[in-house]
C-alpha atoms as one frame of an Amber mdcrd trajectory, in Angstrom:
protein
 -12.148-111.480 -59.112 -11.836-108.016 -57.747 -15.001-106.382 -56.554 -15.618
-102.875 -57.789 -15.357-100.176 -55.156 -18.423 -98.369 -54.100 -18.386 -94.822
 -55.369 -17.521 -92.341 -52.683 -19.640 -89.289 -52.294 -17.848 -86.166 -53.329
 -18.571 -83.264 -51.087 -18.609 -80.027 -53.049 -15.895 -77.710 -51.869 -16.315
 -73.969 -51.993 -14.397 -72.393 -54.833 -11.338 -70.486 -53.726 -10.575 -67.347
 -55.699  -7.298 -67.445 -57.565  -5.055 -64.593 -56.362  -3.160 -64.597 -59.664
  -6.344 -63.668 -61.516  -7.089 -60.825 -59.101  -3.544 -59.479 -59.391  -3.630
 -59.732 -63.188  -6.940 -57.883 -63.385  -5.584 -55.133 -61.147  -2.407 -54.781
 -63.225  -4.344 -54.717 -66.506  -6.714 -52.092 -65.087  -3.708 -49.938 -64.172
  -2.292 -50.426 -67.672  -5.636 -49.436 -69.233  -5.791 -46.324 -67.057  -2.256
 -45.470 -68.133  -3.194 -45.861 -71.789  -6.199 -43.591 -71.275  -4.010 -41.003
 -69.551  -1.514 -41.278 -72.408  -4.273 -40.672 -74.929  -5.444 -37.610 -73.013
  -1.892 -36.284 -72.766  -1.304 -36.894 -76.474  -4.412 -34.973 -77.477  -4.631
 -32.128 -74.996  -1.038 -31.408 -73.971   0.875 -31.693 -77.196   3.344 -29.077
 -75.904   4.841 -31.541 -73.362   5.818 -34.704 -75.294   8.340 -35.620 -72.586
   5.513 -36.949 -70.401   4.631 -39.684 -72.873   7.838 -41.712 -72.675   7.805
 -42.455 -68.918   4.090 -43.158 -69.080   4.547 -45.580 -71.980   7.377 -47.355
 -70.162   5.218 -47.636 -67.044   2.329 -49.092 -69.036   4.652 -51.591 -70.718
   6.153 -52.588 -67.366   2.689 -53.045 -65.856   1.553 -55.168 -68.790   4.768
 -57.201 -68.583   4.166 -57.779 -64.883   0.616 -58.983 -65.598   1.971 -61.354
 -68.226   4.659 -62.604 -65.831   2.056 -63.263 -63.125   0.054 -65.451 -65.518
   3.140 -67.360 -66.712   4.239 -67.929 -63.125   0.743 -69.085 -62.127   0.616
 -71.502 -65.060   4.034 -72.865 -64.110   2.959 -73.408 -60.511  -0.277 -75.107
 -61.635   1.722 -77.397 -63.916   4.321 -78.347 -61.306   1.912 -78.734 -58.367
  -1.348 -80.333 -59.498  -4.454 -79.707 -57.407  -4.675 -83.337 -56.254  -1.557
 -83.103 -54.111
């Protein structure tokens, strides 16, 4: 019969920070700052509504980029497991 293998000691490896998480946090922080700026512009400068549209589009693009980073990171994690 086959003999069971002796368990190998697993050496703990230091955790590597995930760059996708850092990039997503930075993009979401920029989007939150843009939303805050939009709120300030909406309340205090109601005479210039033309500033809201480019700001809103920038916030949406930043949020979309953060979402794309997470989808891309999930795709890479799925296609290339950590064991390889």
